[in-house]
MDAnalysis code that builds the backbone (N, CA, C; Angstrom):
import MDAnalysis as mda
import numpy as np

u = mda.Universe.empty(567, n_residues=189, atom_resindex=np.repeat(np.arange(189), 3), trajectory=True)
u.add_TopologyAttr("name", ["N", "CA", "C"] * 189)
u.add_TopologyAttr("resid", np.arange(1, 190))
u.add_TopologyAttr("resname", ["MET", "THR", "THR", "LYS", "LYS", "GLU", "ASP", "THR", "GLN", "GLU", "LYS", "GLU", "THR", "ALA", "VAL", "LYS", "GLU", "PRO", "LYS", "GLU", "THR", "LYS", "GLU", "GLU", "LYS", "LYS", "GLU", "THR", "ALA", "GLU", "LYS", "ALA", "GLU", "LYS", "LYS", "PRO", "ALA", "ARG", "GLY", "ARG", "LYS", "GLY", "SER", "GLY", "VAL", "GLU", "SER", "ASN", "THR", "LYS", "ALA", "LEU", "ASP", "PHE", "GLN", "GLU", "PHE", "LEU", "VAL", "ASP", "ASN", "ASN", "ILE", "ASN", "VAL", "PHE", "SER", "THR", "GLU", "SER", "LEU", "GLU", "ASP", "ASP", "TYR", "GLN", "THR", "VAL", "ILE", "PHE", "ARG", "SER", "ARG", "ILE", "GLU", "THR", "LYS", "GLY", "GLN", "ILE", "LEU", "PRO", "THR", "ALA", "ILE", "LEU", "ILE", "ASP", "THR", "SER", "ILE", "PHE", "THR", "ILE", "ILE", "ARG", "THR", "GLN", "ILE", "VAL", "THR", "GLY", "VAL", "ALA", "GLU", "GLU", "LYS", "ARG", "PRO", "ARG", "LEU", "THR", "ALA", "TYR", "LEU", "ASN", "THR", "LEU", "ASN", "ALA", "GLN", "PHE", "LYS", "ILE", "PHE", "LYS", "TYR", "TYR", "LEU", "ARG", "GLU", "ASP", "GLY", "THR", "ILE", "TYR", "LEU", "ASP", "ILE", "CYS", "LEU", "PRO", "PHE", "VAL", "GLU", "GLU", "THR", "PHE", "ASP", "SER", "LYS", "MET", "ILE", "GLN", "LEU", "MET", "LEU", "SER", "VAL", "LEU", "VAL", "GLN", "HIS", "LEU", "GLU", "ALA", "THR", "TYR", "ASP", "ASP", "LEU", "MET", "ALA", "GLU", "VAL", "TRP", "LYS", "LYS", "ASP"])
u.atoms.positions = np.array([
    [-88.484, 18.161, -222.463],
    [-88.041, 17.143, -223.378],
    [-86.780, 17.623, -224.068],
    [-85.764, 16.789, -224.074],
    [-84.500, 17.172, -224.705],
    [-84.339, 16.437, -226.018],
    [-83.598, 17.085, -226.885],
    [-83.317, 16.462, -228.174],
    [-82.080, 15.600, -228.044],
    [-81.847, 14.782, -229.050],
    [-80.677, 13.919, -229.068],
    [-79.401, 14.740, -229.023],
    [-79.401, 15.886, -229.701],
    [-78.239, 16.763, -229.751],
    [-77.936, 17.322, -228.368],
    [-78.975, 17.755, -227.601],
    [-78.777, 18.306, -226.261],
    [-78.248, 17.227, -225.313],
    [-78.765, 15.996, -225.421],
    [-78.276, 14.889, -224.595],
    [-76.792, 14.657, -224.830],
    [-76.367, 14.694, -226.053],
    [-74.971, 14.486, -226.409],
    [-74.107, 15.592, -225.846],
    [-74.585, 16.843, -225.930],
    [-73.814, 17.975, -225.402],
    [-73.662, 17.858, -223.894],
    [-74.743, 17.444, -223.195],
    [-74.664, 17.297, -221.744],
    [-73.641, 16.224, -221.372],
    [-73.640, 15.138, -222.105],
    [-72.682, 14.070, -221.827],
    [-71.259, 14.520, -222.088],
    [-71.049, 15.331, -223.109],
    [-69.703, 15.795, -223.445],
    [-69.179, 16.793, -222.424],
    [-70.070, 17.597, -221.822],
    [-69.632, 18.616, -220.874],
    [-69.529, 18.075, -219.451],
    [-70.009, 16.873, -219.219],
    [-69.910, 16.288, -217.884],
    [-68.434, 16.074, -217.538],
    [-68.082, 16.359, -216.260],
    [-66.708, 16.203, -215.811],
    [-66.432, 14.730, -215.588],
    [-65.386, 14.265, -216.172],
    [-64.984, 12.874, -215.994],
    [-63.937, 12.808, -214.900],
    [-64.145, 11.917, -213.927],
    [-63.171, 11.729, -212.874],
    [-62.088, 10.791, -213.365],
    [-60.834, 11.157, -213.127],
    [-59.753, 10.288, -213.589],
    [-59.761, 8.984, -212.802],
    [-59.376, 7.920, -213.463],
    [-59.291, 6.623, -212.802],
    [-57.997, 6.557, -212.008],
    [-58.087, 5.951, -210.811],
    [-56.901, 5.777, -209.982],
    [-56.030, 4.666, -210.549],
    [-54.731, 4.907, -210.555],
    [-53.805, 3.855, -210.963],
    [-53.641, 2.886, -209.803],
    [-53.046, 1.742, -210.068],
    [-52.808, 0.757, -209.015],
    [-51.938, 1.346, -207.907],
    [-50.953, 2.137, -208.306],
    [-50.039, 2.747, -207.345],
    [-50.786, 3.741, -206.446],
    [-51.666, 4.552, -207.057],
    [-52.435, 5.515, -206.269],
    [-53.381, 4.819, -205.308],
    [-53.999, 3.720, -205.758],
    [-54.887, 2.960, -204.883],
    [-54.113, 2.394, -203.699],
    [-52.886, 1.918, -203.963],
    [-52.051, 1.365, -202.899],
    [-51.705, 2.453, -201.882],
    [-51.334, 3.657, -202.371],
    [-51.005, 4.773, -201.479],
    [-52.211, 5.159, -200.630],
    [-53.381, 5.214, -201.237],
    [-54.601, 5.559, -200.504],
    [-54.868, 4.531, -199.410],
    [-54.698, 3.256, -199.732],
    [-54.912, 2.197, -198.750],
    [-53.900, 2.289, -197.613],
    [-52.642, 2.568, -197.944],
    [-51.605, 2.692, -196.908],
    [-51.892, 3.870, -195.992],
    [-52.328, 4.988, -196.558],
    [-52.659, 6.162, -195.734],
    [-53.814, 5.843, -194.803],
    [-54.802, 5.135, -195.305],
    [-55.953, 4.769, -194.480],
    [-55.527, 3.868, -193.334],
    [-54.577, 2.958, -193.582],
    [-54.091, 2.067, -192.530],
    [-53.329, 2.837, -191.465],
    [-52.608, 3.878, -191.858],
    [-51.798, 4.640, -190.908],
    [-52.642, 5.541, -190.026],
    [-53.828, 5.920, -190.502],
    [-54.682, 6.804, -189.719],
    [-55.205, 6.045, -188.513],
    [-55.231, 6.726, -187.343],
    [-55.809, 6.066, -186.187],
    [-57.317, 5.900, -186.386],
    [-57.844, 4.867, -185.777],
    [-59.273, 4.633, -185.898],
    [-60.048, 5.785, -185.277],
    [-61.133, 6.147, -185.900],
    [-61.952, 7.228, -185.373],
    [-62.782, 6.713, -184.208],
    [-62.820, 7.520, -183.182],
    [-63.704, 7.216, -182.065],
    [-64.968, 8.027, -182.261],
    [-65.336, 8.759, -181.234],
    [-66.513, 9.596, -181.388],
    [-66.203, 10.750, -182.313],
    [-67.203, 11.379, -182.824],
    [-67.004, 12.476, -183.769],
    [-66.187, 13.583, -183.103],
    [-65.199, 14.085, -183.829],
    [-64.386, 15.171, -183.313],
    [-63.221, 14.717, -182.461],
    [-62.869, 13.442, -182.483],
    [-61.758, 12.973, -181.656],
    [-60.601, 12.544, -182.527],
    [-59.415, 12.427, -181.916],
    [-58.265, 11.897, -182.618],
    [-57.491, 12.926, -183.404],
    [-56.526, 12.409, -184.157],
    [-55.630, 13.254, -184.932],
    [-56.415, 14.127, -185.899],
    [-57.487, 13.580, -186.487],
    [-58.227, 14.302, -187.517],
    [-58.811, 15.619, -187.019],
    [-59.107, 15.723, -185.718],
    [-59.720, 16.938, -185.193],
    [-58.745, 17.780, -184.374],
    [-57.503, 17.380, -184.314],
    [-56.488, 18.111, -183.569],
    [-55.455, 18.600, -184.595],
    [-55.579, 19.857, -184.985],
    [-54.750, 20.412, -186.060],
    [-53.263, 20.306, -185.750],
    [-52.877, 20.568, -184.514],
    [-51.461, 20.492, -184.152],
    [-50.939, 19.059, -184.274],
    [-51.728, 18.093, -183.811],
    [-51.324, 16.686, -183.913],
    [-51.240, 16.264, -185.378],
    [-52.168, 16.723, -186.169],
    [-52.151, 16.417, -187.597],
    [-50.905, 17.009, -188.255],
    [-50.562, 18.248, -187.898],
    [-49.344, 18.882, -188.426],
    [-48.103, 18.084, -188.037],
    [-48.058, 17.634, -186.782],
    [-46.894, 16.868, -186.328],
    [-46.822, 15.523, -187.044],
    [-47.960, 14.878, -187.208],
    [-47.987, 13.596, -187.915],
    [-47.516, 13.769, -189.360],
    [-47.944, 14.833, -190.022],
    [-47.500, 15.104, -191.392],
    [-46.003, 15.388, -191.438],
    [-45.495, 16.108, -190.433],
    [-44.059, 16.371, -190.322],
    [-43.278, 15.066, -190.227],
    [-43.774, 14.140, -189.417],
    [-43.103, 12.849, -189.260],
    [-43.075, 12.088, -190.585],
    [-44.192, 12.065, -191.290],
    [-44.270, 11.365, -192.573],
    [-43.354, 12.032, -193.594],
    [-43.424, 13.370, -193.687],
    [-42.614, 14.113, -194.664],
    [-41.121, 13.927, -194.445],
    [-40.722, 13.715, -193.182],
    [-39.303, 13.577, -192.848],
    [-38.890, 12.127, -192.605],
    [-39.771, 11.207, -192.984],
    [-39.492, 9.780, -192.873],
    [-39.058, 9.395, -191.449],
    [-39.743, 9.966, -190.460],
    [-39.491, 9.648, -189.053],
    [-40.573, 8.658, -188.636],
    [-40.171, 7.419, -188.391],
    [-41.163, 6.387, -188.112],
    [-40.900, 5.671, -186.789],
    [-40.566, 6.441, -185.758],
    [-40.264, 5.858, -184.454],
    [-41.383, 6.100, -183.444],
    [-42.520, 6.603, -183.906],
    [-43.623, 6.926, -183.007],
    [-44.840, 6.057, -183.287],
    [-45.515, 5.674, -182.225],
    [-46.861, 5.111, -182.351],
    [-47.804, 6.187, -181.816],
    [-49.049, 6.159, -182.239],
    [-49.986, 7.191, -181.788],
    [-51.163, 6.579, -181.060],
    [-51.691, 7.358, -180.138],
    [-52.896, 6.985, -179.410],
    [-53.729, 8.241, -179.229],
    [-54.986, 8.164, -179.598],
    [-55.907, 9.283, -179.413],
    [-56.738, 9.031, -178.167],
    [-56.779, 10.021, -177.282],
    [-57.576, 9.894, -176.071],
    [-58.960, 10.474, -176.307],
    [-59.915, 9.956, -175.618],
    [-61.292, 10.453, -175.698],
    [-61.482, 11.473, -174.574],
    [-60.828, 12.621, -174.697],
    [-60.941, 13.635, -173.658],
    [-61.382, 14.966, -174.257],
    [-61.610, 15.947, -173.382],
    [-62.093, 17.258, -173.824],
    [-61.071, 18.025, -174.646],
    [-59.791, 17.662, -174.543],
    [-58.735, 18.382, -175.256],
    [-58.274, 17.668, -176.518],
    [-58.950, 16.586, -176.901],
    [-58.612, 15.829, -178.109],
    [-57.123, 15.479, -178.131],
    [-56.640, 14.977, -177.017],
    [-55.226, 14.663, -176.843],
    [-54.800, 13.515, -177.744],
    [-53.657, 13.707, -178.383],
    [-53.033, 12.647, -179.158],
    [-51.651, 12.437, -178.556],
    [-51.337, 11.174, -178.242],
    [-50.049, 10.831, -177.645],
    [-49.194, 10.163, -178.722],
    [-48.007, 10.718, -178.933],
    [-47.020, 10.134, -179.835],
    [-45.978, 9.466, -178.947],
    [-45.950, 8.133, -178.941],
    [-45.059, 7.380, -178.039],
    [-43.803, 6.916, -178.773],
    [-42.683, 6.967, -178.031],
    [-41.417, 6.467, -178.551],
    [-40.529, 6.117, -177.368],
    [-39.232, 5.975, -177.619],
    [-38.260, 5.673, -176.572],
    [-36.981, 6.452, -176.851],
    [-36.300, 6.795, -175.766],
    [-35.004, 7.463, -175.864],
    [-33.985, 6.554, -175.189],
    [-32.843, 6.393, -175.826],
    [-31.775, 5.604, -175.217],
    [-30.753, 6.565, -174.629],
    [-30.404, 6.319, -173.379],
    [-29.350, 7.089, -172.726],
    [-28.588, 6.179, -171.775],
    [-27.293, 6.236, -171.868],
    [-26.419, 5.458, -170.985],
    [-26.812, 3.981, -170.957],
    [-27.201, 3.444, -172.102],
    [-27.554, 2.039, -172.204],
    [-28.953, 1.699, -171.713],
    [-29.710, 2.685, -171.291],
    [-31.073, 2.467, -170.802],
    [-32.084, 2.987, -171.822],
    [-33.199, 2.298, -171.954],
    [-34.280, 2.713, -172.842],
    [-35.358, 3.367, -171.977],
    [-35.645, 4.641, -172.249],
    [-36.617, 5.392, -171.456],
    [-37.860, 5.681, -172.297],
    [-39.042, 5.269, -171.818],
    [-40.274, 5.588, -172.546],
    [-40.483, 7.104, -172.607],
    [-40.858, 7.580, -173.791],
    [-41.063, 9.007, -174.013],
    [-42.366, 9.199, -174.767],
    [-43.076, 10.254, -174.424],
    [-44.333, 10.556, -175.108],
    [-44.417, 12.054, -175.371],
    [-44.981, 12.385, -176.519],
    [-45.294, 13.774, -176.841],
    [-46.804, 13.887, -176.789],
    [-47.302, 14.712, -175.888],
    [-48.746, 14.886, -175.715],
    [-49.159, 16.186, -176.385],
    [-49.901, 16.052, -177.472],
    [-50.347, 17.223, -178.230],
    [-51.862, 17.283, -178.124],
    [-52.369, 18.391, -177.611],
    [-53.810, 18.545, -177.486],
    [-54.237, 19.923, -177.993],
    [-55.474, 20.262, -177.782],
    [-55.992, 21.530, -178.292],
    [-55.785, 22.685, -177.316],
    [-55.136, 22.416, -176.174],
    [-54.788, 23.511, -175.264],
    [-53.562, 24.233, -175.826],
    [-53.072, 25.193, -175.104],
    [-51.896, 25.948, -175.552],
    [-50.598, 25.174, -175.311],
    [-50.651, 24.080, -174.539],
    [-49.430, 23.391, -174.134],
    [-49.220, 22.064, -174.859],
    [-47.976, 21.822, -175.259],
    [-47.529, 20.530, -175.768],
    [-46.472, 20.033, -174.791],
    [-46.608, 18.786, -174.364],
    [-45.712, 18.225, -173.352],
    [-44.869, 17.109, -173.972],
    [-43.566, 17.146, -173.704],
    [-42.686, 16.019, -173.997],
    [-42.379, 15.398, -172.637],
    [-42.800, 14.157, -172.433],
    [-42.667, 13.512, -171.122],
    [-41.823, 12.250, -171.243],
    [-40.822, 12.138, -170.371],
    [-39.950, 10.968, -170.341],
    [-40.025, 10.325, -168.966],
    [-40.240, 9.019, -168.954],
    [-40.240, 8.266, -167.700],
    [-38.808, 7.883, -167.390],
    [-38.291, 8.414, -166.287],
    [-36.891, 8.205, -165.920],
    [-36.695, 6.892, -165.173],
    [-37.508, 6.648, -164.159],
    [-37.377, 5.437, -163.346],
    [-38.706, 5.178, -162.638],
    [-38.968, 3.911, -162.356],
    [-40.159, 3.535, -161.591],
    [-39.728, 2.837, -160.317],
    [-40.652, 2.710, -159.377],
    [-40.413, 1.913, -158.176],
    [-39.484, 2.528, -157.157],
    [-39.434, 3.852, -157.074],
    [-38.601, 4.492, -156.055],
    [-39.191, 4.176, -154.684],
    [-38.348, 3.649, -153.800],
    [-38.786, 3.261, -152.458],
    [-39.299, 4.479, -151.687],
    [-40.331, 4.244, -150.904],
    [-40.983, 5.339, -150.180],
    [-40.023, 6.091, -149.255],
    [-39.093, 5.370, -148.621],
    [-38.175, 6.036, -147.684],
    [-37.178, 6.958, -148.398],
    [-36.977, 6.778, -149.697],
    [-36.052, 7.620, -150.464],
    [-36.736, 8.868, -151.049],
    [-38.038, 8.877, -151.056],
    [-38.769, 9.929, -151.769],
    [-38.533, 11.345, -151.249],
    [-38.502, 11.584, -149.936],
    [-38.255, 12.970, -149.483],
    [-36.892, 13.495, -149.952],
    [-35.850, 12.662, -149.838],
    [-34.518, 13.090, -150.280],
    [-34.499, 13.321, -151.787],
    [-35.129, 12.419, -152.551],
    [-35.150, 12.565, -154.008],
    [-35.972, 13.767, -154.454],
    [-37.038, 14.054, -153.747],
    [-37.843, 15.240, -154.080],
    [-36.989, 16.503, -153.940],
    [-36.200, 16.578, -152.891],
    [-35.309, 17.730, -152.702],
    [-34.273, 17.790, -153.831],
    [-33.725, 16.639, -154.214],
    [-32.741, 16.600, -155.303],
    [-33.378, 17.036, -156.631],
    [-34.586, 16.539, -156.914],
    [-35.273, 16.921, -158.145],
    [-35.594, 18.413, -158.172],
    [-35.932, 18.975, -157.014],
    [-36.173, 20.421, -156.950],
    [-34.908, 21.212, -157.260],
    [-33.758, 20.692, -156.844],
    [-32.477, 21.326, -157.178],
    [-32.261, 21.298, -158.692],
    [-32.549, 20.166, -159.334],
    [-32.428, 20.079, -160.790],
    [-33.396, 21.045, -161.479],
    [-34.618, 21.139, -160.951],
    [-35.614, 22.036, -161.546],
    [-35.173, 23.496, -161.471],
    [-34.501, 23.853, -160.405],
    [-33.998, 25.220, -160.278],
    [-32.807, 25.457, -161.198],
    [-32.061, 24.425, -161.486],
    [-30.853, 24.526, -162.305],
    [-31.155, 24.586, -163.806],
    [-32.177, 23.874, -164.260],
    [-32.473, 23.766, -165.691],
    [-33.819, 24.405, -166.005],
    [-33.800, 25.400, -166.894],
    [-35.009, 26.167, -167.188],
    [-36.105, 25.361, -167.868],
    [-35.781, 24.615, -168.885],
    [-36.799, 23.967, -169.710],
    [-37.243, 22.615, -169.159],
    [-36.438, 21.996, -168.306],
    [-36.734, 20.654, -167.810],
    [-37.358, 20.718, -166.427],
    [-38.411, 19.931, -166.232],
    [-39.055, 19.843, -164.921],
    [-39.203, 18.378, -164.532],
    [-38.517, 18.017, -163.457],
    [-38.584, 16.664, -162.912],
    [-39.655, 16.618, -161.835],
    [-40.325, 15.484, -161.732],
    [-41.229, 15.294, -160.605],
    [-41.346, 13.823, -160.259],
    [-41.655, 13.592, -158.989],
    [-41.771, 12.250, -158.432],
    [-43.232, 12.039, -158.057],
    [-43.855, 11.070, -158.708],
    [-45.260, 10.782, -158.432],
    [-45.405, 9.926, -157.188],
    [-46.610, 9.883, -156.668],
    [-46.886, 9.113, -155.458],
    [-46.607, 7.623, -155.623],
    [-46.650, 7.135, -156.873],
    [-46.391, 5.704, -157.112],
    [-44.898, 5.390, -157.230],
    [-44.030, 6.402, -157.025],
    [-42.593, 6.169, -157.062],
    [-41.971, 6.283, -158.440],
    [-42.679, 6.895, -159.380],
    [-42.167, 7.088, -160.737],
    [-41.631, 8.507, -160.890],
    [-40.431, 8.627, -161.454],
    [-39.860, 9.947, -161.736],
    [-40.042, 10.232, -163.220],
    [-40.622, 11.389, -163.503],
    [-40.812, 11.854, -164.872],
    [-40.010, 13.122, -165.102],
    [-39.687, 13.355, -166.358],
    [-39.058, 14.596, -166.790],
    [-39.940, 15.177, -167.890],
    [-40.412, 16.401, -167.688],
    [-41.281, 17.066, -168.657],
    [-40.603, 18.270, -169.285],
    [-40.951, 18.490, -170.543],
    [-40.650, 19.734, -171.248],
    [-42.002, 20.258, -171.695],
    [-42.318, 21.483, -171.347],
    [-43.604, 22.072, -171.716],
    [-43.364, 23.185, -172.735],
    [-43.992, 23.026, -173.904],
    [-43.841, 23.999, -174.986],
    [-45.185, 24.655, -175.270],
    [-45.271, 25.980, -175.196],
    [-46.541, 26.640, -175.516],
    [-46.679, 26.877, -177.020],
    [-47.763, 26.376, -177.584],
    [-48.062, 26.570, -179.008],
    [-49.558, 26.767, -179.182],
    [-49.957, 27.836, -179.810],
    [-51.320, 27.915, -180.326],
    [-51.265, 27.345, -181.740],
    [-52.416, 27.085, -182.334],
    [-52.417, 26.456, -183.667],
    [-51.574, 27.236, -184.667],
    [-51.652, 28.554, -184.619],
    [-50.953, 29.381, -185.605],
    [-49.437, 29.359, -185.439],
    [-48.956, 29.057, -184.242],
    [-47.508, 29.078, -184.006],
    [-46.913, 27.692, -183.799],
    [-47.722, 26.646, -183.940],
    [-47.229, 25.292, -183.717],
    [-46.054, 25.002, -184.643],
    [-44.985, 24.415, -184.075],
    [-43.760, 24.207, -184.836],
    [-43.193, 22.814, -184.550],
    [-43.396, 21.902, -185.484],
    [-42.900, 20.530, -185.331],
    [-41.379, 20.486, -185.244],
    [-40.704, 21.404, -185.942],
    [-39.239, 21.445, -185.890],
    [-38.746, 21.785, -184.486],
    [-39.503, 22.612, -183.768],
    [-39.128, 22.941, -182.392],
    [-39.239, 21.704, -181.503],
    [-40.257, 20.898, -181.718],
    [-40.386, 19.649, -180.954],
    [-39.192, 18.749, -181.255],
    [-38.831, 18.624, -182.522],
    [-37.682, 17.806, -182.913],
    [-36.405, 18.344, -182.266],
    [-36.226, 19.653, -182.261],
    [-35.062, 20.268, -181.626],
    [-35.036, 19.967, -180.130],
    [-36.195, 20.092, -179.473],
    [-36.235, 19.856, -178.029],
    [-35.983, 18.384, -177.688],
    [-36.350, 17.481, -178.576],
    [-36.009, 16.075, -178.361],
    [-34.492, 15.876, -178.388],
    [-33.812, 16.580, -179.277],
    [-32.344, 16.517, -179.325],
    [-31.731, 17.106, -178.057],
    [-32.279, 18.230, -177.596],
    [-31.803, 18.858, -176.363],
    [-32.053, 17.918, -175.184],
    [-33.182, 17.250, -175.178],
    [-33.509, 16.287, -174.129],
    [-32.482, 15.161, -174.076],
    [-32.144, 14.605, -175.220],
    [-31.152, 13.524, -175.274],
    [-29.810, 14.019, -174.723],
    [-29.375, 15.210, -175.128],
    [-28.117, 15.772, -174.622],
    [-28.178, 15.961, -173.106],
    [-29.305, 16.463, -172.614],
    [-29.478, 16.678, -171.175],
    [-29.381, 15.355, -170.419],
    [-30.063, 14.337, -170.908],
    [-30.030, 13.035, -170.229],
    [-28.640, 12.424, -170.255],
    [-27.927, 12.578, -171.357],
    [-26.544, 12.080, -171.421],
    [-25.680, 12.745, -170.354],
    [-25.952, 14.019, -170.059],
    [-25.147, 14.764, -169.093],
    [-25.569, 14.527, -167.642],
    [-26.848, 14.184, -167.391],
    [-27.342, 14.142, -166.008],
    [-27.803, 12.778, -165.514],
    [-28.018, 11.837, -166.415],
    [-28.647, 10.568, -166.036],
    [-27.837, 9.796, -164.990],
    [-26.529, 9.703, -165.158],
    [-25.704, 8.957, -164.197],
    [-25.826, 9.526, -162.784],
    [-25.747, 10.851, -162.665],
    [-25.856, 11.486, -161.345],
    [-27.238, 11.270, -160.741],
    [-28.270, 11.396, -161.571],
    [-29.633, 11.191, -161.088],
    [-29.822, 9.763, -160.588],
    [-29.347, 8.792, -161.355],
    [-29.508, 7.400, -160.939],
    [-28.658, 7.070, -159.711],
    [-27.509, 7.737, -159.558],
    [-26.711, 7.554, -158.346],
    [-27.513, 8.007, -157.106],
    [-28.263, 9.101, -157.267],
    [-29.124, 9.569, -156.171],
    [-30.264, 8.576, -155.908],
    [-30.835, 8.033, -156.980],
    [-31.932, 7.075, -156.824],
    [-31.459, 5.836, -156.080],
    [-30.277, 5.339, -156.431],
    [-29.797, 4.085, -155.840],
    [-29.003, 4.271, -154.548],
    [-28.751, 5.539, -154.162],
    [-28.007, 5.807, -152.927],
    [-28.760, 5.227, -151.713],
    [-27.987, 4.621, -150.811],
    [-28.598, 4.083, -149.583],
    [-28.806, 5.213, -148.585],
    [-29.958, 5.174, -147.953],
    [-30.249, 6.218, -146.946],
    [-29.738, 5.811, -145.588],
])
């Protein structure tokens, strides 16, 4: 049994939570809207520390050119999609960040390469791969040419600024090579 005095002391020592202002409530709501929907437990940006770091980097630097997609896979892959413009063409680009050691920057160069051109183009892409250390071109069976940059990062060494730097290097590379590559794609056999 407590006395009136003890009840008063307990009430006075209780921690009071501050009330949210209208502005804080609005910020909380906006953050909730920006978060990708949760799938199964342990999926998405929330469970991928590197993806979360990159997303925070984008917000902190007011970079809003990416959409995100969380895959339901064993590596908790998060895809940050955007586009790169080069030589008047818009190329789809994605940054694939997962819980493995590798982060991939992938750009779709062209689709629909005719089957009869593929052997010659494969040889040309191999020449480019030998010439450029960080860039790897490949031609898929469906006739799509991709350009990948593979960056090794463990959680402790993940560096969003390096991804931003490599995107700049990618744009410079495409400005220098895109015309020649497309000339090879459109060359008649």
